[in-house]
N, C-alpha and C positions, 0 to 999 in steps of 0.2 A: 397267641400272647392275649389273649382276651380278659383273663384276670388282672395283666399287669397294666392292659388299659382301661381297668375299672378304678385306678386309683391316682391321684396326682402326687402325693407323697409316700415315701418309704422310709422307715427308720429301722435302723438296724441295733442290736446290740453287740458289744464288742466280743467278749470273750464267750466260746461256744458258739459264736455266729461266723465272725470275721477272723477269728484267731481260735485255733485249735485250744483245747482246753491245757492246763498244766499239766505234765506229766508226772508219774510216780517217780521216777528218775531225778526229775527237778525237785522234788518233795524231799526225795532222799540226799541231793546235793545242800539243799538249804539246811536240812537236819544236820547234816554232817558239819557245816561250817559252825552252827551253835552247839554242836556238842550234845545235841538231844534226841531221845531215842524218836525214829520216824514217825510212829503212832501219835504219840506223843506230840511232836511239831506239828503234824498235820490238825489235830484237833484245836490245839491255841491257835494254830493260823488263822483259822475261820471263827473261833469263838468271839472276837472283837474285830473282826474285818471291817464289818460296817461301819464302825467309826473310824476307823482308818480310811475307808473310802469316801465317807462322808467331811472328811477333813477335820472331825472332832479331835483326833490326837495326831501328832507329829509322828515321822517315820519314827525318829528315835525312841519315842514313848511307846509306840506299838511294838516296836521289835523288843526294846528293852523290858516290855511289860511281858512278851512271851519268855524271854530269857528267866525274869524274876519268879515267874510261873511254874518254871520247871527248875528252879534253882540254880538257874546259871546267871554270871555277870557278864554280858556283852558288850566286848569294846566298841569304841566308834569305829574302828576299822573293820571288824567284823561285822557288824551292823552295815557299814557300806559295802562289802562284799556279798552280803545277803540281799541288799536290796537290788544291785547290779543282776545277781543272778533271778531273782523273781522277777524283775523287768524282761529280761530275755526269756523267761519262760513265758510270756505273757505275749510274745511276739512272733509267735510261730502262724504266720499268716495261712489262711485259706484263700490262694488265688482265684480260686473259681468264684468265690462272693466278691472278689475286689474287681476281675472283671465283668462282672454283672452289674457293678454299681457305675461302673464305666458307660456300660450299655443304656442303662437308666437314665443316666445324665443326657447321654447323647440324642436320647428320644423325648428330652425335655420334662423328664419329671425331676421333683425334687426331695433330695436324698440327706438324710441326718443319718448321724450316730447317738446314739442314748446308751450312756453306760455308767455303772457302778464302778469306779476304779479311782486308786488312791493317786495324788497328786506326782508322787514320784511315777507312776508308769505313765500318766498322762504327758509329764515334761520329757521323759524320755521318748514318747511316741513322736512330740512335735520338735526335738532336735535331733535324734537320729534317725529319723525315717521322714517321709514326706504323706506318709498313710492318710493323715487328717486332711490332706488338701483335697482328697477325694470328695469331700461333701459339701454341701449348701452350708449345714449348720451342725455344730459338735455340741451336745449337751453332756458334761460329765460331772458327777455327783459331787466332788470336792470342790465344784466351783460353786456351786449355789446350796450346798449344806442340805443337801435332801438328795436321798436314793430311792430306787426303785424298792416296792411299788407304791411309795408314796404319791400321791396326786400330784404334789409341785413340781417333780420332775419331769414329769409327764407334759405338764402344760407348760413349761418353761421351752421344752423342745417344740413343741406345737408352735407357739407362738415364734421360735427360730425359723422352723420350717416353712411357715406360713401357710399350711394346708388345713383345709376343715379336717375334724377328725372323722367325719364320716367317709372321705375321701383320703384318708391316711390307713396304711397299714404297718404294723409294727411285729418286728421278729425277734422272739427272745428264748431262749433255751430253757428257762424256769417259768413253771406254771403259774407260780405266784405273781410273777411280772407281767405275763400276758393277761391275767385277770386284772390286774391292775390298769392296764392299757383299755379294757375292754369296759371298763367303768367309769369311763371319760369318754366312750363311745368311738375309740379308736377300734378298727379293724385289727385283731391278732392271731397269730399263729403260733403255737409252740415248735420250735425249732429243734426238732430230734433228729433229722435226717437231712442232710443239705439236698442231696438228689432228688428225694420225693418233694421238698419245700418249692425247689426249682419248678420241678416239671409241673407242679399245682399252680404255682403262679405263670408260667409260661403257657398253659394249657397244650 
């Protein structure tokens, strides 16, 4: 565990690191609820997702805008079903990673989650699961109106975890977010393969 012992703080992205990416089947289910062709739905889903993650638009506005862009008027009932499906799609946890987080905390390390996610998902995680209790600190984009790779969101997380940047490591599956962390002196790894990353960190 040579590399593990090199750091005091561990910061984890959520989607793609602690939870598996949303599947094609999940996207197809949401597209069917919205009555929008899947390819069109997928593009619209990501086009303005960052503003939803940052709390710049409400859930009703975000999903309503997707519907309008595709020529569909989505009712409140349909939007509620899409939100529930979307939340569930991001709760396919990688238990190996959560077990490792427990090991790190047992070893006296500080552990945080840093994620771009909308309020609906954050509140579902808090109310429907105990996953957020695994961390010493949680920074989510909608709480502070900043999203990776903006400096403010990393600074907020560093202040919360209470470890020096040079003694902190960050895992994220997006290279832009890795570079954002590195620009603040945080060690960062692009998380492309869980087993490779764990092997590297555990030595």
